[in-house]
C-alpha positions as CSV (number, residue, x, y, z in Angstrom):
1,M,-5.3,-16.5,0.0
2,R,-1.4,-16.2,-1.0
3,S,1.8,-15.2,1.0
4,F,4.4,-12.9,-0.5
5,T,7.4,-14.3,-2.1
6,S,10.7,-14.0,-1.2
7,T,11.6,-11.4,-3.8
8,E,8.1,-9.6,-2.8
9,Q,8.9,-9.7,1.1
10,A,12.5,-8.1,0.5
11,L,10.7,-5.0,-1.4
12,I,9.0,-4.3,1.8
13,T,10.2,-0.6,3.1
14,D,7.3,0.6,5.3
15,S,5.3,-1.5,7.8
16,I,2.8,-0.5,10.1
17,E,1.2,-2.8,12.8
18,L,-2.4,-3.2,13.5
19,E,-4.0,-3.6,17.0
20,S,-5.0,-6.9,15.7
21,G,-1.6,-8.6,14.9
22,Q,-2.4,-7.8,11.3
23,R,0.4,-5.7,9.2
24,V,0.2,-2.9,6.5
25,V,3.0,-3.0,3.9
26,L,4.3,-1.1,1.1
27,L,6.2,-2.5,-1.3
28,D,9.3,-0.3,-2.8
29,V,8.4,-1.0,-6.4
30,A,8.9,2.3,-8.0
31,G,10.5,1.7,-11.5
32,R,9.9,-1.8,-11.9
33,R,9.2,-2.9,-15.2
34,D,8.9,-7.0,-14.2
35,M,5.3,-6.3,-12.1
36,A,2.0,-5.8,-13.9
37,T,0.8,-2.0,-14.0
38,D,-1.4,-3.1,-11.6
39,D,0.4,-4.4,-8.7
40,V,2.7,-1.5,-9.1
41,N,-0.1,0.9,-8.7
42,R,-1.5,-1.1,-5.7
43,N,1.2,-1.9,-3.9
44,I,0.1,-1.6,-0.2
45,Y,-1.2,-4.9,0.9
46,C,-2.6,-5.9,4.3
47,I,-0.8,-8.8,6.3
48,A,-1.7,-11.8,8.6
49,P,0.5,-12.6,11.5
50,S,0.7,-16.1,9.4
51,G,2.2,-14.4,6.5
52,Q,-0.7,-14.4,4.3
53,I,-2.1,-11.8,2.0
54,I,-5.6,-10.1,3.8
55,W,-6.0,-7.6,0.9
56,Q,-4.3,-5.1,-1.4
57,A,-5.0,-1.8,-1.9
58,G,-8.1,-0.6,-3.6
59,A,-8.2,1.1,-7.2
60,D,-8.7,4.7,-6.6
61,G,-9.0,6.2,-10.2
62,T,-6.3,8.7,-9.7
63,I,-3.8,6.6,-11.6
64,Q,-1.8,7.9,-15.0
65,G,1.0,5.1,-15.6
66,H,3.0,3.6,-13.2
67,D,2.2,5.6,-10.1
68,S,3.1,3.8,-7.1
69,F,2.5,4.5,-3.3
70,V,5.6,5.8,-2.1
71,S,4.7,6.5,1.8
72,L,2.6,5.2,4.4
73,R,2.1,7.6,7.4
74,Q,-0.2,6.4,10.6
75,H,-1.3,9.3,12.7
76,G,-1.9,9.8,16.6
77,D,-5.6,9.0,16.0
78,G,-4.6,6.2,14.1
79,S,-5.5,7.0,10.9
80,I,-3.3,6.1,7.8
81,T,-2.6,8.2,4.9
82,A,-0.7,6.7,1.8
83,R,1.0,9.0,-0.6
84,R,1.9,8.2,-4.1
85,F,4.7,9.5,-6.4
86,F,2.6,11.9,-8.9
87,G,1.3,13.8,-5.2
88,N,-2.2,12.2,-4.6
89,E,-2.7,11.5,-0.7
90,F,-5.2,9.0,0.4
91,L,-6.5,8.2,3.7
92,L,-6.3,4.2,4.0
93,D,-9.4,2.1,5.5
94,P,-7.3,-0.7,7.0
95,A,-9.7,-3.3,7.4
96,S,-10.6,-3.3,3.8
97,G,-7.5,-1.6,1.8
98,E,-10.2,1.1,0.0
99,L,-8.9,4.5,-0.2
100,T,-10.6,7.8,-0.3
101,H,-8.8,10.6,-2.1
102,T,-7.7,13.5,0.7
103,E,-5.5,16.0,-1.4
104,W,-3.3,16.6,-4.1
105,S,0.5,18.2,-3.6
106,K,3.7,18.4,-5.5
């Protein structure tokens, strides 16, 4: 497993603390051309308290070009949703990083 570089660490714009002590984080990568498209489009990670990356968000099949995630939200029931720039919203499994498409809006 690897940890974030200092450059990646500086891109964290949102963080959700899990009961396990792990954190789900969102990196602000919108408009970046110095990163691989796959990393831009899967810009949500789970990080251990030690700083090591546990998982990177799964591929969801709705991606068209650069379509990074722009927000994370934890709901009262503990569920987490993530929204992409082009309007797709997903339920995020905090144990695995798998995504389930829930809606589209703009």
